[in-house]
Residue, then its C-alpha position, 0 to 999 in steps of 0.5 A: x288448413x291453417x297449419x300449426x307446429x306440433x312441436x310448439x304444443x305442450x303435450x307434457x301431461x300427455x293429452x291436451x283439450x281440443x275445443x271443436x267449433x263450427x267455422x260457419x257460425x261459431x257454434x261450439x260442437x264438442x270437447x275432445x282430447x288429443x295426443x301428439x299422434x292425434x294432432x299429427x293425423x289431423x294435420x295429415x288427413x285434414x279431418x279430425x282425430x282424437x284420443x278416446x280416453x274411454x277406449x284408450x285408443x286413437x279415434x277418427x271422428x266420423x269413421x263409424x257414423x260418417x259424421x266427419x269433420x273437415x278441419x279448416x284451422x287449428x290454433x292454440x291458446x296462450x299456454x300452448x296446452x289447449x287447441x281450438x279446431x275450426x271445422x266444417x262438419x258433415x253431420x251432427x257432432x254428438x252421438x245423440x244426434x244433436x248438432x252440438x254435444x252441448x245441446x245447442x240444436x241450431x234447428x230452432x235458431x236462424x243464422x243470417x250471418x252467411x247471407x249478410x256476408x254475401x250481401x256485404x260482398x255484393x254491395x262492394x263488388x256489384x257483380x253483374x246479374x246479381x239481384x242484390x247488386x241490382x238493389x244496391x245499384x237502384x238505391x235505398x228508395x228501391x230497397x224500401x219499396x221492396x221491403x214494403x211489397x214483401x211486407x204486404x205479401x206476408x200479410x196476404x199469405x197469412x190471410x188464408x194461404x198455405x203454410x208453405x206460402x207464408x214461409x216463402x213470403x217471410x223468407x223474402x221479407x227477411x232477405x230484403x230486410x237484410x239488404x236494407x240493413x247492409x245498405x244502412x251499414x247495420x247488423x242483425x246483431x243490433x236488432x237482436x240486442x234491441x229486442x233483448x233490451x225490451x225483455x221484461 
């Protein structure tokens, strides 16, 4: 966990806001409050602790629900009176069961950034035994051939196969398209921006 100096934080008003973010994809999970003791316990335990304003007591996130948050890093804003806490959550952050208290349910969102990170690493390091390394070593023509083959498989699956088969083939196509993007030094964010520009 990236450490922070407790003494550097301005607790002059008693509590400071703590913005909790999922370190894996940047989703803001919740806003809570910390006093000096909550921050100290967080640093000591490696899990998030807050001050509950409604119960007027320290609160270990997930102690009751099991939805704990492993703290990866803590940073402060320029005024040293607001904290940003990056966590790896073990369950939903919100008491309603939503991933985020802001209603950002990622179940309907496709996040390919972890895959892209792995593929960029494979392109540079080319470890033996890796399928993506094999594709990068084979060159752009091979990658394009696989994109074409997987596109055909999607069409075949959609013409009478089960939903599971179509899901699997689309996943294969997205994987190979991701390899192509990395090969061409492009990002999915560029594709998203292009689609947004076409919205009417």
